[in-house]
N, C-alpha and C positions, 0 to 999 in steps of 0.2 A: 642704816645708812640711808636710806635712799637707792632709786635707780639709779643707772647713768644718767639719763633725762634730767631730774630734776640734779644732779650736779653740774650739766651743763649748764641748766636754768639758773644756778641759783651763780655759780659764777660770772655767765652775761651781763645778771642784774649787779652785782658785785664792779664789773668792771667799765657798765656803761658810766657817764661824770651822776652825778644827785640835780648839777644846777652848769645850763652851761656856762662859757667864760663870758659872753658878752650879758648874761642876765647875770653874773656877781655882782652885790651891792656893799653897800658900808653897812660895818654892824660895831652898834655902839659896844664895851661892853661891859652896862648895867642890863640890855640886852644877852650879850653872852653869857651871863653870872645865872637867869635863869637857866641854863640849862642843866643839868648836873645829876640829873637822872637815866637808868638806863635805858628807860624811855624818852629823852631828850636828852642828846648827849652832844654837845657843842664844844669846842678847845680853842686855843688860837696854839699856834705855831707860827714864828718869826715874822705875825702880823696876819699872816692869813685863817681863817678859820675853815673849819670844817666839821659836820655834823654827818661823825663817825654813829650813829645810833643802829644803823642796822650792818654793823660791821662788830659791834661789839662782838659777837657769838661768834666771829669768827679769830679774832682778836689774840696770838698765840698767849698772851704773858693773861688772859683771860679778862672779865667784863670789867673785874672789881680795881684790875689796874689805872685801867682809863678810867673811868668814873671819879677815883679819886682824883685823878685834874683836870676834870672835866668843869665848862661854867668858869676859866682860866686863864690863864696865860701857860701853855706846858708848853715852850717850847727850851727850859734846860729838862725838865725831864726826859721830851722825847731826844736832847744828846745823849744826858745822861745813858741811854741805855746804846746804843749805837745800832740802832736802827738802817740797816742794808739799804742800798740803792735800790731794790725791787721795792723793799716795804715803801720806803721815800717814794717810792712812783704809785705803788696801789696807794699809799694819803692824796694824790693830787685827784681822783674820782670824786676825792669826800670836798674837795671845797664848799662852801657855798657864799662865801667874800673874803672880806678884808676887817681888822681891823681899824675902828677909828683914830685917825692920826698916823695910820702905815698908807697913803694916800698911794705909793710905789710899792707896794703889794697888789695891784689889780690887775695884770698883765703875766703876775709871776705863775707857774706850776705848779712844782714840788716842793718840800721841806727845805732841800737841799740848791735849790733857785731863791728860797729866798731866803736863805741863811747865809748865801753868798757873801764873805769878808767877816762873817760874826763865830763863827766856829769852820774849825783844820778838815772835821770831816772821821778823825779820828777818835775813837773811841779814851776811857783811861787802859784800858786794858790790857793794851799792847806797850802805850807807855812804864804801865807796871809790870807788866815782863822784862820788860829792856833795863828798867830799875835792880830785879834784883839778879836780872842772870851777872849784872857788870858785880853786886856783890859778889856774889856767891864767887868768879873768878877772878874777882877782890885775894877771897878771903885762901882760895885755891895757889891763891901765885907768892898770897906770902906767905905761909903754911910751907913752902917746897923749897924757898931763901932761905926760909931757919933750918 
């Protein structure tokens, strides 16, 4: 697994943004679509474009999950997973620009910030759990009154 110094170096590399905010650029969809491999893996989330090629091996779900969404708008897939606040902040380090037509994202930082108003940030699991609890409570209540 390597020495602690190599782990520290890897963490430093992950923490440094690929592109400074003032160096980001507009990226056309046709350019985004060219980057859909493990060697060059870009995706768009809520109008921001990320180059996560160097993060693939670190991704908890494995590189295959991410590469399947590469080269396109992955906003829905990103939100469906219910990424944590920490994941959203980590993603900030991989922003390289904004997707053409999303000029409002020039100054945005995180997928959460980019998605303001478009998603509650609550994944489907808590909602599903509430429905299951309500159904169980209904059946328990109705069986006791019979």
